[in-house]
C-alpha positions in Angstrom: 213.6 50.6 -66.9 211.3 52.4 -64.4 209.1 50.3 -62.3 205.3 50.9 -62.0 202.7 49.3 -59.7 201.0 46.2 -61.1 197.5 46.8 -62.4 194.8 45.1 -60.5 193.6 41.8 -61.8 190.1 42.9 -62.5 191.2 45.8 -64.6 191.9 45.4 -68.4 193.7 47.6 -70.7 190.5 48.2 -72.7 192.1 48.0 -76.1 190.6 48.8 -78.5 188.2 50.9 -76.3 190.8 53.1 -74.7 193.0 53.4 -77.9 190.0 54.8 -79.7 189.0 57.1 -76.9 192.6 58.5 -77.0 192.3 59.2 -80.7 188.9 60.8 -80.3 190.3 63.0 -77.5 192.7 64.5 -80.0 189.8 64.8 -82.3 191.9 63.3 -85.0 190.7 59.8 -85.7 192.0 60.5 -89.2 195.5 60.4 -87.8 195.3 56.5 -87.2 194.1 56.2 -91.0 197.1 58.2 -92.3 199.4 56.1 -90.2 198.0 52.8 -92.0 200.3 51.3 -94.7 197.4 51.3 -97.1 195.3 54.4 -96.6 192.7 53.5 -99.3 192.2 50.0 -97.7 192.1 51.5 -94.2 189.4 54.1 -95.2 187.2 51.4 -97.1 187.3 49.2 -94.0 185.7 51.8 -91.8 182.0 51.5 -91.1 180.0 54.4 -93.0 179.0 56.1 -89.7 182.6 56.1 -88.4 183.7 57.6 -91.8 181.1 60.3 -91.3 182.5 61.3 -87.8 186.1 61.3 -89.2 185.1 63.6 -92.0 182.9 65.7 -89.7 185.8 66.3 -87.3 188.4 67.1 -90.0 186.0 69.4 -91.9 185.2 68.7 -95.5 188.0 71.0 -96.7 190.6 68.7 -94.9 188.8 65.4 -95.6 188.3 65.3 -99.2 191.2 63.1 -99.7 189.7 60.5 -97.5 186.2 60.9 -99.0 187.6 60.3 -102.4 188.8 56.7 -101.3 185.3 55.9 -99.9 183.1 53.2 -101.4 179.5 53.9 -102.7 178.1 52.1 -99.6 180.2 54.3 -97.3 179.2 57.5 -99.1 175.4 56.5 -98.9 175.7 56.2 -95.1 177.7 59.4 -94.9 175.0 61.3 -96.8 172.4 59.6 -94.6 174.0 61.4 -91.6 174.9 64.7 -93.3 172.0 65.7 -95.6 168.8 65.2 -93.6 166.9 67.5 -91.1 164.3 65.3 -89.9 162.4 64.1 -93.0 163.7 66.8 -95.4 166.8 67.3 -97.4 168.9 70.2 -96.2 169.8 72.2 -99.2 172.8 74.0 -97.4 174.2 70.6 -96.4 173.6 69.2 -99.7 175.5 72.0 -101.5 178.5 71.7 -99.2 178.7 67.7 -99.8 178.3 67.9 -103.5 181.2 70.6 -103.6 183.4 68.1 -101.7 182.2 65.2 -103.8 183.0 66.7 -107.2 186.7 67.1 -106.1 187.0 63.4 -106.6 188.0 61.9 -110.0 185.1 61.4 -112.4 185.4 57.5 -112.1 184.8 57.7 -108.4 182.0 60.1 -108.8 180.4 57.8 -111.3 180.8 54.8 -108.8 179.2 56.8 -106.0 176.2 57.9 -108.1 175.6 54.5 -109.4 175.6 53.1 -105.8 173.3 55.8 -104.2 169.7 55.4 -104.1 168.2 56.4 -107.3 165.6 58.5 -105.4 168.2 60.4 -103.8 170.1 61.1 -107.1 166.9 62.0 -108.8 166.0 64.5 -106.0 169.4 66.1 -106.2 169.0 66.6 -110.0 165.4 68.0 -109.6 166.5 70.4 -106.7 169.4 71.8 -108.7 168.2 71.9 -112.4 165.1 72.0 -114.5 165.4 69.1 -117.0 164.4 69.7 -120.7 164.0 66.5 -123.0 164.9 67.9 -126.5 162.8 65.4 -128.0 159.7 66.9 -126.4 160.5 70.6 -125.6 162.9 73.5 -126.2 164.9 75.0 -123.3 163.8 78.6 -122.4 165.4 81.7 -124.1 165.8 83.3 -120.7 167.0 80.6 -118.3 167.0 80.9 -114.5 170.5 79.6 -114.2 173.2 78.2 -116.6 172.0 76.2 -119.6 174.0 72.8 -119.7 173.5 70.5 -122.7 174.4 66.9 -121.8 177.0 65.2 -123.8 174.6 63.0 -125.6 172.7 66.0 -126.7 169.4 64.5 -125.6 168.8 66.9 -122.7 169.4 70.6 -121.7 169.5 71.4 -118.1 168.8 74.9 -116.6 171.1 74.5 -113.6 170.8 76.8 -110.7 172.6 74.6 -108.2 171.6 73.7 -104.6 171.9 76.0 -101.8 173.3 79.6 -101.8 176.8 80.7 -102.8 178.8 80.7 -99.6 181.4 83.2 -101.0 182.4 84.8 -104.2 184.4 81.8 -105.3 181.6 79.2 -104.8 179.4 78.2 -107.8 176.6 75.9 -106.9 175.5 75.7 -110.5 178.9 74.9 -111.6 179.3 72.1 -109.0 176.1 70.4 -110.2 177.4 70.6 -113.7 180.6 69.0 -112.9 178.8 66.2 -111.0 176.5 65.5 -114.1 179.4 65.8 -116.5 181.4 63.2 -114.4 178.4 60.9 -114.3 178.1 61.1 -118.1 181.8 60.4 -118.4 181.7 57.4 -116.1 178.5 55.8 -117.4 176.5 57.8 -120.0 173.9 55.1 -120.2 173.0 55.2 -116.5 173.3 58.9 -116.4 170.7 59.2 -119.1 168.2 56.8 -117.4 168.7 58.8 -114.1 167.7 62.0 -116.0 164.8 60.4 -117.7 163.6 59.1 -114.2 164.2 62.3 -112.4 162.2 64.3 -115.0 159.1 62.1 -114.7 159.0 62.1 -110.9 157.6 64.5 -108.3 159.9 66.1 -105.8 157.6 65.2 -102.9 157.6 61.4 -104.0 161.4 61.3 -104.6 162.0 62.9 -101.1 159.5 60.6 -99.3 161.0 57.5 -100.8 164.7 58.6 -100.4 163.9 59.3 -96.7 162.2 55.9 -96.2 165.3 54.1 -97.4 167.5 56.4 -95.5 165.5 55.5 -92.3 165.8 51.8 -93.0 169.6 52.1 -92.9 169.7 54.4 -89.9 167.5 51.9 -87.9 170.3 49.2 -88.5 172.6 51.7 -86.7 170.2 52.4 -83.8 168.8 55.5 -85.4 165.1 54.3 -85.1 162.0 56.1 -86.2 161.3 59.0 -84.0 158.5 57.3 -82.4 160.1 53.9 -81.9 163.2 55.5 -80.5 161.1 57.2 -77.8 161.0 53.8 -76.3 164.4 54.6 -74.6 162.6 57.2 -72.5 159.7 54.9 -71.5 159.7 54.9 -67.7 160.0 51.7 -65.5 160.0 50.8 -62.1 163.7 51.0 -61.0 163.1 48.4 -58.3 162.2 45.9 -61.1 165.7 45.8 -62.6 167.9 43.8 -60.6 171.5 42.5 -60.8 170.3 38.8 -61.4 168.0 39.9 -64.2 168.6 39.9 -67.9 168.2 42.6 -70.5 164.7 41.4 -71.1 162.4 42.9 -73.7 163.5 46.2 -75.2 167.3 45.5 -74.7 169.7 47.1 -77.1 171.1 44.6 -79.4 174.8 44.7 -80.1 175.8 46.4 -83.5 176.7 44.2 -86.2 180.4 43.3 -86.5 182.1 44.8 -89.5 184.7 43.3 -91.9 187.3 45.6 -90.6 187.4 44.0 -87.1 189.4 47.1 -86.0 187.3 47.9 -83.0 186.8 51.6 -83.9 184.6 53.4 -81.5 181.8 54.6 -83.7 180.3 57.3 -81.6 180.6 61.1 -81.6 183.7 62.6 -80.1 181.7 64.1 -77.3 180.7 60.5 -76.0 184.4 59.5 -76.2 185.5 62.3 -74.3 182.8 61.8 -71.6 183.7 58.2 -71.3 187.4 58.7 -71.1 186.9 60.5 -67.8 187.0 57.3 -65.5 187.5 59.5 -62.5 184.2 61.1 -62.8 182.2 58.5 -64.6 180.9 55.4 -62.8 179.9 53.7 -66.1 183.4 54.1 -67.6 185.0 52.8 -64.4 182.7 49.7 -64.5 183.5 49.1 -68.2 187.3 49.1 -67.2 186.6 46.2 -64.7 184.8 43.8 -67.0 187.8 41.6 -67.1 187.7 40.6 -70.8 187.8 42.1 -74.1 184.8 40.3 -75.5 182.5 41.9 -72.8 184.0 45.3 -73.5 183.3 45.0 -77.2 179.8 43.9 -76.5 179.3 47.0 -74.2 181.0 49.2 -76.9 178.5 47.9 -79.6 175.5 48.3 -77.4 176.7 51.9 -76.6 176.9 52.9 -80.1 173.2 51.5 -80.6 172.0 53.4 -77.6 173.7 56.7 -78.4 172.1 56.7 -81.9 168.7 55.9 -80.4 168.9 58.6 -78.0 170.0 61.0 -80.6 167.0 59.9 -82.7 164.6 60.2 -79.8 165.8 63.7 -79.2 165.8 64.6 -82.9 169.5 65.6 -82.8 171.4 65.6 -86.1 174.8 63.7 -85.7 176.5 66.8 -87.2 175.0 69.2 -84.7 178.1 69.2 -82.4 176.8 71.5 -79.5 173.5 69.5 -79.3 175.2 66.3 -79.7 177.6 67.1 -76.8 174.8 68.0 -74.5 172.8 65.0 -75.4 175.7 62.7 -74.9 176.7 64.1 -71.6 173.1 63.5 -70.3 173.2 59.9 -71.7 176.4 59.1 -70.0 175.4 60.6 -66.8 172.0 58.7 -66.9 173.9 55.5 -67.3 176.0 56.5 -64.2 172.8 57.1 -62.3 171.0 54.0 -63.4 174.0 51.9 -62.5 174.2 53.3 -59.1 170.6 52.7 -58.5 170.7 49.0 -59.6 173.8 48.3 -57.6 173.2 50.3 -54.5 176.3 52.2 -55.0 178.5 49.0 -54.8 181.2 49.5 -57.4 182.3 46.0 -57.2 178.9 44.9 -58.5 178.8 47.2 -61.4 180.7 45.0 -63.8 178.2 42.3 -63.3 175.5 44.6 -63.9 177.0 45.4 -67.3 177.0 41.8 -68.2 173.4 41.0 -67.2 171.4 44.1 -67.7 171.1 45.9 -71.1 172.4 49.4 -71.5 169.0 50.6 -72.6 167.3 49.3 -69.4 170.2 50.9 -67.2 169.4 54.2 -69.2 165.7 53.8 -68.6 166.3 53.3 -64.8 168.3 56.5 -64.6 165.7 58.4 -66.6 162.8 57.1 -64.7 164.5 58.4 -61.5 164.6 61.9 -62.9 161.1 61.5 -64.3 159.8 61.0 -60.7 161.2 64.4 -59.6 159.8 65.9 -62.7 156.3 64.6 -61.7 156.8 66.1 -58.2 157.4 69.5 -59.9 154.5 69.1 -62.2 152.2 68.1 -59.3 153.1 71.4 -57.6 152.3 73.4 -60.7 148.9 71.7 -61.1 147.8 71.3 -57.6 149.8 73.6 -55.3 148.1 76.0 -53.0 148.1 78.7 -55.6 147.6 76.4 -58.7 149.6 77.4 -61.9 150.1 80.8 -60.3 152.4 79.2 -57.9 155.1 78.7 -60.4 155.0 82.5 -60.9 155.3 83.0 -57.1 158.5 80.9 -56.8 161.6 82.9 -55.5 164.4 83.2 -57.9 166.3 80.0 -56.8 163.0 77.9 -56.6 161.9 79.2 -59.9 165.3 78.1 -61.5 165.0 74.6 -60.0 161.4 74.1 -61.1 162.1 75.3 -64.7 165.0 72.8 -65.1 162.9 70.0 -63.6 159.6 70.2 -65.7 161.4 69.7 -69.0 160.7 66.5 -70.9 164.3 65.7 -70.1 164.8 66.9 -66.7 168.2 68.6 -65.8 169.9 69.2 -62.5 170.1 72.9 -61.4 173.6 73.8 -60.5 172.2 76.0 -57.8 171.8 72.8 -55.9 175.5 71.8 -56.2 177.8 72.0 -53.1 179.4 75.0 -54.8 176.3 76.6 -56.4 176.8 77.7 -59.9 174.6 79.3 -62.5 173.1 76.9 -65.2 172.2 73.3 -65.4 173.8 69.9 -65.8 172.6 66.3 -66.3 171.6 64.2 -63.0 174.6 62.0 -62.3 173.8 60.4 -58.9 171.1 59.5 -56.4 172.4 62.4 -54.3 171.3 64.6 -57.2 168.0 63.1 -57.3 167.6 63.6 -53.5 168.7 67.1 -53.8 166.2 68.0 -56.5 163.4 66.3 -54.8 164.1 68.3 -51.6 164.3 71.5 -53.5 160.8 70.8 -55.0 159.6 70.1 -51.5 161.1 73.5 -50.2 159.2 75.3 -53.0 156.0 73.5 -52.1 156.5 74.2 -48.5 157.2 77.9 -49.3 153.8 78.1 -50.9 152.1 76.4 -48.2 153.5 78.6 -45.5 152.5 81.8 -47.4 149.2 80.4 -47.6 149.1 79.7 -43.9 150.1 83.2 -43.3 146.9 84.3 -44.6 147.7 85.1 -48.3 144.9 83.9 -50.7 145.0 83.2 -54.4 142.7 86.1 -54.8 145.3 88.3 -53.0 147.9 87.6 -55.9 145.5 87.8 -58.7 146.1 90.8 -61.1 144.0 93.7 -60.0 143.7 92.7 -56.3 143.5 95.2 -53.5 146.8 94.0 -52.3 148.7 94.7 -55.6 146.8 97.9 -56.4 147.2 99.2 -53.0 150.9 98.6 -53.3 151.0 100.1 -56.8 152.7 96.9 -58.0 152.2 94.4 -60.9 151.7 90.7 -60.2 154.9 90.1 -61.9 156.9 91.4 -59.0 155.5 88.9 -56.5 157.1 85.9 -55.1 156.6 84.0 -51.9 159.6 85.8 -50.2 158.0 89.2 -50.7 154.6 88.0 -49.5 156.1 86.3 -46.4 158.1 89.4 -45.4 155.2 91.7 -45.9 153.1 89.5 -43.5 156.0 89.2 -41.0 156.7 92.9 -40.9 153.1 93.8 -40.3 152.9 91.3 -37.4 156.3 92.1 -35.9 155.9 96.0 -36.0 154.7 97.6 -32.8 152.0 99.5 -34.7 148.3 99.4 -34.7 146.9 96.2 -36.3 145.7 96.6 -39.9 142.4 95.6 -41.3 141.7 91.9 -41.8 143.6 90.3 -44.5 147.0 91.0 -46.0 147.5 94.7 -46.8 150.4 96.8 -48.4 152.7 98.1 -45.6 152.6 101.7 -44.7 155.8 103.8 -44.3 155.0 104.1 -40.6 154.7 100.3 -40.2 157.9 99.7 -41.9 159.6 102.4 -39.9 158.3 100.8 -36.8 159.6 97.4 -37.6 163.0 98.7 -38.6 163.1 100.5 -35.3 163.1 97.1 -33.5 166.2 96.0 -35.3 169.7 96.1 -33.8 172.9 97.3 -35.2 176.2 95.5 -35.8 179.4 97.2 -34.7 179.7 98.3 -38.3 176.3 99.9 -38.2 174.4 97.5 -40.5 170.8 96.2 -39.3 170.7 93.2 -37.3 167.9 90.9 -36.2 167.9 90.6 -32.5 167.4 87.0 -31.0 164.1 87.8 -29.5 162.8 89.3 -32.7 164.2 86.3 -34.7 162.4 83.9 -32.3 159.2 85.7 -32.6 159.3 85.6 -36.3 160.1 81.9 -36.3 157.0 81.2 -34.1 154.9 83.1 -36.6 156.2 81.1 -39.5 156.1 77.7 -37.9 152.5 78.3 -36.8 151.7 78.7 -40.6 153.9 75.7 -41.5 152.5 72.2 -42.7 153.2 69.4 -40.3 155.8 66.6 -40.9 158.2 68.7 -43.1 160.4 70.1 -40.6 163.5 70.1 -42.7 162.1 72.1 -45.5 160.2 74.5 -43.1 163.4 75.2 -41.3 165.1 75.9 -44.6 162.4 78.2 -46.0 161.8 79.9 -42.5 165.6 80.5 -42.2 165.7 82.0 -45.6 162.8 84.3 -45.0 164.0 85.5 -41.4 167.5 86.2 -42.8 165.9 88.7 -45.3 164.3 90.7 -42.6 167.6 92.5 -41.7 168.4 94.3 -43.7 164.9 94.3 -45.1 164.6 93.0 -48.5 161.6 93.9 -50.8 158.1 94.0 -49.3 154.7 95.3 -50.6 154.6 98.9 -49.5 151.7 101.4 -50.0 152.8 104.5 -51.9 153.5 107.4 -49.8 150.7 109.8 -49.9 151.0 112.8 -52.1 151.1 116.0 -49.8 148.2 118.3 -50.3 149.0 121.8 -51.4 147.6 124.6 -49.6 145.4 126.9 -51.6 147.3 130.2 -52.4 145.8 133.1 -50.7 144.5 135.8 -53.0 145.6 139.4 -52.3 
């Protein structure tokens, strides 16, 4: 037997946590079900939301055998997750799930329909068919869809089905007919009552009531009403959350335990994947060090509730895999950030933080830190030297940073990573927060320095002499272009221009470039003396007490002088034609 080093005493195996993460990583939680001695019993023990994730990962085509084993209570929750887009029933999703449901035996379909909210069943019937009571009216001679007389001959349904046919083989009307026929075969008295009730109701009332019942169940799983769920984004003072504190008001209550007791990880696969990466996740490492399975289970349950609440607040459907993955990645990263802030980066203290502080408060700590950076960016937009126009003047890198930060859910621009990349990612650490705040400071300093160089808000307004004189549109401007224009004008050994910032003439640009040196390869190079002269001009225009940001912005601008990047230049004068002599 091969030996292996002993595991530290403060690290536990995380069963069932790690076992379920491994299953989720393979995206085959269903594999564990099929390995069970009694597949039906194993499926029926699953919470409804976990069954939804299993079916969603498998796809309905491969998951019909599992769906056919589900209880009415499970199917109700599955449909709660699958059918709704905000407060309206999605006909496309409804058509897909009805097609999967009618593949089950009629007895099971009857059980499901009897156990679903009557408002939802009535809404399905009304959306897919026009119901005619033969004791009161006759069906039309020219139906919109397929006429279906019910087995008791009391009704005729003009069935069009729900949603559109996905391909030539699909038949939305046929699916609904099979559903109603199965309902009649299982319980004709209840089916008749459902048709009578559906016929007498209005679509809007049925949908409103069905949605209300759905929301009540979703709230039990953490999917609170949108406005209530937004509480997870309510800012707090990070300094008010300490290790010795408790969850306090607003803490996430653990999810109710299920009869299965199998410890399933009832979260989207994206979250399971994210939390499995203990090398990159501070939160996941802290969970491993909790030291007892009961604490792990409590954190797992709270994590389920928090995940669902964040998805509800962001109005993300659990079945929207790309958006769920994005939201979950940000949630997990925000927990990392909150945990680092509360513990001061002391990983030994992090398990204690998980025991005494609710996950919702940790999440709010992390979000509040990013919200502070957002407020800095918004303050620059509202009250910078150029007002709202300042955002339009930001150079490409600054603009990407500001755009990522001013969103309601701020993101970290990957341009600020040690190895810069295009795109964005969630904030994960206090280093990220500091880097983003410094980037906002640089963008603000750039505007202040351009203002100090003599550029006024009037100069950058559409139709200003500066722009019309250069033949340029305001959209081409940024702080770098303006700074270089002023620097070249002041560094060129040419007659001084009139007061204010003016477009550069070809002679001025040529005179400046004549002062540049050359590298051995012949490329233009800024001589040290000229660079020092440029630095003195820039520093004289810089605000005090922001030396690091000033140095960064000044260095960027001065580096762009050789070779000379874009400046505002006056168009070359059109040569006058000599009048042709007449002979």
